[in-house]
C-alpha positions as CSV (number, residue, x, y, z in Angstrom):
1,M,-9.8,24.1,-17.2
2,K,-13.4,24.7,-16.4
3,D,-14.9,23.9,-13.0
4,P,-15.6,20.1,-13.3
5,T,-19.1,20.5,-11.9
6,T,-20.0,22.6,-14.9
7,L,-18.7,20.0,-17.4
8,N,-21.2,17.4,-16.6
9,R,-23.7,17.9,-13.8
10,L,-25.5,15.0,-12.2
11,Y,-29.0,14.5,-13.5
12,G,-31.7,11.9,-12.6
13,R,-32.4,9.9,-9.5
14,R,-29.8,9.0,-6.9
15,S,-31.4,6.0,-5.3
16,G,-33.9,3.2,-6.0
17,H,-35.3,0.6,-3.7
18,K,-35.0,1.0,0.1
19,L,-31.8,-0.6,1.4
20,R,-31.9,-3.7,3.6
21,V,-30.2,-3.7,7.0
22,G,-27.1,-5.4,5.7
23,Q,-26.8,-3.0,2.8
24,S,-27.2,0.0,5.1
25,D,-24.4,-1.4,7.2
26,L,-22.1,-1.5,4.1
27,V,-22.9,2.2,3.5
28,E,-22.3,3.2,7.1
29,Q,-19.3,1.1,7.8
30,L,-17.4,0.0,4.7
31,L,-18.0,3.0,2.5
32,P,-16.3,5.5,4.8
33,A,-13.3,3.2,5.1
34,I,-12.7,3.0,1.3
35,S,-14.0,6.4,0.2
36,V,-11.9,8.7,-1.9
37,P,-10.8,11.7,0.3
38,E,-13.1,14.7,-0.1
39,D,-10.4,17.2,-0.9
40,G,-6.8,17.5,-2.0
41,P,-4.8,15.7,-4.8
42,I,-5.6,12.1,-5.4
43,T,-2.6,9.8,-6.0
44,A,-1.9,6.1,-5.9
45,E,0.5,6.7,-3.0
46,G,-2.2,8.6,-1.0
47,L,-4.8,6.0,-1.6
48,F,-2.9,2.8,-1.3
49,G,0.4,3.6,0.3
50,Y,2.8,3.3,-2.7
51,D,2.9,4.0,-6.4
52,R,1.1,1.6,-8.6
53,P,-0.9,1.7,-11.9
54,L,-4.1,3.5,-11.4
55,H,-7.5,2.8,-13.0
56,F,-10.5,5.0,-13.0
57,E,-14.1,3.9,-13.8
58,I,-16.8,6.5,-14.5
59,G,-20.3,5.2,-13.5
60,F,-19.5,1.7,-12.4
61,G,-23.2,0.5,-12.2
62,S,-23.3,-2.4,-9.7
63,G,-19.5,-2.7,-9.7
64,E,-19.1,-6.0,-11.6
65,H,-16.5,-4.7,-14.0
66,L,-14.6,-2.8,-11.3
67,A,-14.5,-5.8,-9.1
68,Y,-13.4,-8.1,-11.9
69,R,-10.5,-5.9,-12.9
70,A,-9.4,-5.3,-9.3
71,D,-9.4,-9.0,-8.6
72,M,-7.5,-9.7,-11.8
73,L,-4.9,-7.0,-11.1
74,P,-4.3,-7.0,-7.4
75,D,-1.1,-4.9,-7.7
76,H,-3.1,-2.1,-9.4
77,G,-5.3,0.6,-7.8
78,F,-8.9,1.2,-8.8
79,I,-11.1,4.2,-8.3
80,G,-14.8,3.9,-9.0
81,C,-17.3,6.7,-9.1
82,E,-21.1,6.3,-9.2
83,P,-23.9,8.7,-8.1
84,F,-26.5,6.0,-7.7
85,L,-26.7,4.7,-4.1
86,N,-27.9,1.2,-5.0
87,G,-25.0,0.8,-7.4
88,V,-22.5,1.8,-4.7
89,V,-24.1,-0.8,-2.4
90,G,-23.5,-3.4,-5.1
91,A,-19.8,-2.4,-5.5
92,L,-19.4,-2.5,-1.7
93,A,-20.7,-6.0,-1.6
94,H,-18.1,-7.1,-4.2
95,V,-15.3,-5.4,-2.3
96,R,-16.4,-7.2,0.9
97,D,-17.1,-10.6,-0.6
98,Q,-14.0,-10.7,-2.8
99,S,-11.7,-9.1,-0.3
100,L,-10.5,-6.3,-2.6
101,P,-8.1,-3.9,-0.7
102,N,-7.2,-2.1,-4.0
103,V,-10.5,-0.4,-4.6
104,R,-11.6,3.1,-3.6
105,L,-15.1,4.5,-4.2
106,H,-16.8,7.8,-4.6
107,M,-20.6,8.3,-4.5
108,G,-21.1,11.4,-6.6
109,N,-19.7,13.2,-9.6
110,A,-16.8,11.4,-11.3
111,L,-15.5,14.6,-12.9
112,E,-15.0,16.3,-9.5
113,V,-12.7,13.4,-8.4
114,L,-11.0,13.1,-11.8
115,S,-10.1,16.8,-11.7
116,R,-8.1,16.2,-8.5
117,I,-5.9,13.5,-10.0
118,P,-2.6,14.9,-11.3
119,D,-2.2,15.0,-15.0
120,G,-0.6,11.9,-16.6
121,S,-1.4,9.6,-13.6
122,L,-3.9,7.1,-15.0
123,S,-3.2,3.9,-16.8
124,F,-6.9,3.1,-17.7
125,V,-10.1,5.0,-17.8
126,Y,-13.4,3.2,-18.2
127,L,-16.8,4.6,-19.4
128,L,-19.1,1.6,-19.9
129,H,-22.8,2.0,-20.9
130,P,-23.2,5.6,-19.8
131,D,-26.6,7.2,-19.8
132,P,-27.2,8.0,-23.5
133,W,-29.5,11.0,-23.0
134,P,-30.9,10.2,-26.5
135,K,-32.8,13.5,-27.0
136,L,-30.7,16.1,-28.8
137,R,-31.6,18.8,-26.3
138,H,-29.9,16.6,-23.6
139,A,-26.8,16.0,-25.6
140,K,-24.8,18.3,-23.4
141,R,-25.4,16.0,-20.5
142,R,-23.6,13.1,-22.1
143,M,-20.3,12.1,-20.6
144,M,-18.8,11.7,-24.0
145,N,-18.4,15.4,-24.8
146,K,-15.4,17.6,-25.4
147,G,-15.0,18.8,-21.8
148,P,-15.0,15.4,-20.1
149,V,-12.9,13.8,-22.8
150,D,-10.4,16.6,-22.6
151,M,-10.1,15.9,-18.9
152,I,-9.8,12.1,-19.5
153,S,-7.0,12.8,-22.0
154,A,-5.1,15.0,-19.6
155,K,-5.3,12.5,-16.7
156,L,-4.1,9.5,-18.8
157,K,-0.4,8.6,-19.1
158,P,1.0,8.5,-22.7
159,G,0.1,5.0,-23.8
160,G,-2.7,4.8,-21.3
161,E,-6.0,3.4,-22.4
162,F,-9.6,4.8,-22.5
163,R,-12.2,2.1,-22.8
164,F,-15.8,2.9,-23.8
165,G,-18.8,0.6,-24.3
166,T,-22.4,1.2,-25.3
167,D,-25.5,-0.6,-26.7
168,H,-27.3,2.6,-27.8
169,P,-27.0,3.6,-31.5
170,V,-27.6,7.3,-30.9
171,Y,-24.8,7.4,-28.3
172,L,-22.6,5.3,-30.6
173,R,-22.8,7.8,-33.4
174,W,-22.3,10.7,-31.0
175,A,-19.3,9.1,-29.4
176,L,-17.7,8.3,-32.8
177,M,-18.2,11.9,-33.9
178,I,-16.5,13.1,-30.7
179,M,-13.6,10.6,-30.7
180,N,-12.9,10.8,-34.5
181,G,-12.3,14.5,-34.1
182,R,-9.5,13.9,-31.5
183,V,-5.8,13.9,-32.4
184,D,-4.7,12.8,-28.9
185,F,-6.2,9.3,-29.1
186,E,-5.5,6.4,-31.3
187,W,-8.4,4.0,-31.9
188,L,-7.1,0.5,-31.3
189,A,-9.3,-1.2,-34.0
190,K,-8.0,-2.6,-37.2
191,E,-11.2,-4.4,-38.3
192,P,-14.9,-4.5,-37.3
193,Q,-14.4,-7.6,-35.2
194,D,-12.2,-5.5,-32.9
195,F,-15.2,-3.4,-31.7
196,L,-18.0,-6.0,-32.1
197,V,-16.5,-8.6,-29.8
198,R,-15.7,-8.0,-26.1
199,P,-11.9,-7.9,-25.6
200,G,-10.2,-10.1,-23.2
201,G,-10.2,-8.8,-19.6
202,W,-13.5,-7.0,-20.2
203,P,-16.2,-8.9,-18.4
204,E,-19.9,-8.8,-19.2
205,T,-21.8,-6.6,-16.8
206,R,-25.3,-7.0,-15.6
207,Y,-26.3,-4.1,-17.8
208,E,-24.7,-5.6,-20.9
209,A,-26.4,-8.9,-20.3
210,K,-29.8,-7.1,-20.0
211,A,-29.1,-5.3,-23.3
212,R,-28.3,-8.5,-25.1
213,K,-31.6,-10.1,-23.8
214,K,-33.3,-7.2,-25.6
215,D,-31.3,-8.1,-28.8
216,H,-29.3,-5.0,-28.6
217,E,-25.9,-4.8,-30.4
218,V,-23.1,-4.0,-28.0
219,W,-20.0,-2.1,-29.2
220,Y,-16.6,-2.0,-27.5
221,F,-14.0,0.7,-28.1
222,R,-10.4,1.0,-26.9
223,Y,-8.4,4.2,-27.4
224,R,-4.7,4.7,-26.6
225,R,-3.5,8.1,-25.4
226,K,-0.9,9.3,-27.8
């Protein structure tokens, strides 16, 4: 497998508005306590002390979805990766306020972390509203590409689920082209309603709510690893 850092480098900004004192405290105190280790294999036992179903979210935004799922499934383990500092702060606040001991975070490249998870270890992978990079010359930057999807496929257990959501029509067409060419995933949609209505256990995020206020259509995709 290629070096994960060559599959999808990080582009764009890493931080936004200046952090307040309380937010800085979260980064300085809570983040080190729940960060994914910087090297070595990443397993449920290593992160949480015993084997349990493991979930992985790529680019968790402000952490609403990650926190919702972790709260709903306290016996499962959750790994979230996000390069944007202010998003990490949002997730840290959820972990603190909801007392979520089953969450581990990484501020940086999700693929670097994903590459260190043993094959066939994950029960769920989530990719919700990734940056669409709508210009064709930037298509190689999209997370939904052969290299990253190959890695997602390898890390999922047989029967594990890959969930993808977007409100961007260019990214939608691109993602369908990528996923329709795969033989290792089964699309869990029998009729249009299955990808036009948010499935149960899939909360609305801040980003999705913003998209709907702009009258954007939102699409939801569930794929099972064969």
